[in-house]
N, C-alpha and C positions, 0 to 999 in steps of 0.2 A: 504494501499499497505504501502510495506515495506522503511523505511526509509533509507538502503543501498543505494537503488536506487536513481539517479540526474536524474532532466528532462533536458533535450539536446534539444533545440531550434533549429529546421533547418526548413529555408526557402522553400526547395528542392522541398516538398509536396506541400506549397502554394502556388508556384512559377507556379505550371504546371498546378491547380484549379483558375491563378488569375484572376479576369474577369478584364475585357479592361479598359485602363486608361480614364479619360472623353478624348471624341472627342477633342472636342473645346478647351480643356488644352491643348491635344499633339500635334495638328495643330500647335496654337499659339504659342509653344515653337519653332518649329520644322520651321516655319515658319521665326523666329526672329535670323537664324542659316545660317552664311553662303552657307554652304551646301546646303540648302535647298529650301531657299528664292525665287530662278531663276527658279524653277519648273514652267511649265503650269500645270492649276489649273485640268485638265484628268490629268496626271500623276503624279503629288502629291497624287490625291488621291489610287492611285496606290499604289505608296511607303509606305502610310499608312496604307496597308492590310498587308506588311508584316513586319513589329514591331512587336516585341514581348515584353510582359508587365512583369515586374521585381520587386520583394519586398524585400528588404534585413533587417536584424535586424539590431542594433548596435553592431559593432565591428565587424560582420562577412565577412568575404572576400568576393568579387565581383569577382575578381578572383588573380593571385598572381602569381609575377615574376618567371621568367621560361614557365608558362603556354602557350596550343596554343594560337594563337592568333585568334578568332572567330569570332567577331565583334566590335562595336561601340555603346555606350553606352550613353543616353542622359538621362541626372538628371529633370525625373518630378519633382518633392520636394524628399529635405531629405541635404545631405551632405555626401558627398566620400571625401576621403583621398588617396592621392598616393603616395609612398613610394617604397624607394630603401633600399636595406639592401646589403651590401660590402658582399663580403665570409669572411671576421673573425665577421660579424653578426651585424655589427654596420649599423643600420639605419637610415635614410635621410628622413625628409618628402620634398616632391615636388612640392605640391600640396597640396591646400581643394580647393574642388569644390560646386558648389551651382546651384538651379536650373535655368536652361538654358543651363548649361555650360556640353561639349560633354570629353569624350574621352575613348579610346581607338581606336582613329582611325588612329592609322600603322596597324591594322592588317584588315584593311581595302584593305590596298595598298602593302604588303609584306606578304608572309607564314612563318615569323619569329614568334618565340617565346617573349611573354608577359617582355617588357625591366622594370617592374616595379609592384608593387602589388596594389588596387584599394580596399579598406574598408572602409565601411558603416561605417560612423561616428554617424547618426542618422538612426531611421528609414527612410529608403528611397527608392524610387519609380521611376524606371530608365525603360526607353521604348530604345529595344535593336533591330537592324540591320543586322542580322548575314552575316557575308562575304558568303557565298553562294546563300541566297536572294538577297541581292546586285548585284551578280556578274550576276546573273541570270536577274535581274531588267537591269542592266547596258547592257545586250547579247539582248533585248530585244527594247529596247529604248535607243541605244546608244549614241543621243542628249542629252539626259536630264541626261545618266548616267556620261557624260564627264561634263555636269554642276557643278552635287553634286563631281567630282572627283577635279574639279578648284575649289570647293569649299573648301573640306579638306588640297587639295595644299594653298591653299591663309592662315587657319591657321595653316598651319606645319611650313610656310616661314617664319611667323608671330613670330610663337614661338621661331626658331631658329633666326632669327634675334634679338629677344629680349636676348636669351644667349649670343650670339655674343657681345653683348655689356653688358652683366655683365662678360662675360671672359676676354675682355679689361679692365674695371674696376676694377676687382678682378688681375689681372696681375698688372695694373698699379700702385696698391696701393702694390702690393709686391715689386716688383723693386726700389719703390721712399721709401719703410725701409730703 
């Protein structure tokens, strides 16, 4: 093989043919999360069937800021860094997420583009619920869909309250200088 060629690792093909996450592991993580813990067992099993599995290498983007929002990601294994980049190219690390955390939930609620990027810091195994699949689940099982959306809303509300408190703390710190 010629030394001028560089091997580039891409998870694209491996993600297409990825073997499923261990069912018990996925179910345990889902049942620990607010959006899914109150689902009836029958509907929970239906939901598990629409989940897709993905594997990402270290420093690989799960998605980039301004990409279309297409799904909710659940971390089965690994570490994901959420970053925001300004128009000037300055990068801010917003969150470092681990197994059991989820991200990308705004894509489930709106049609907007990604507000930040998600980068795998370690080899990471993610479960993905794509918006069209969840929308169909909600159409077919509206009561269970409301439980999921209520759980996502609770998480977003909690995050907003934390940001509000951080804003007040920062505002007071600046004002009192």
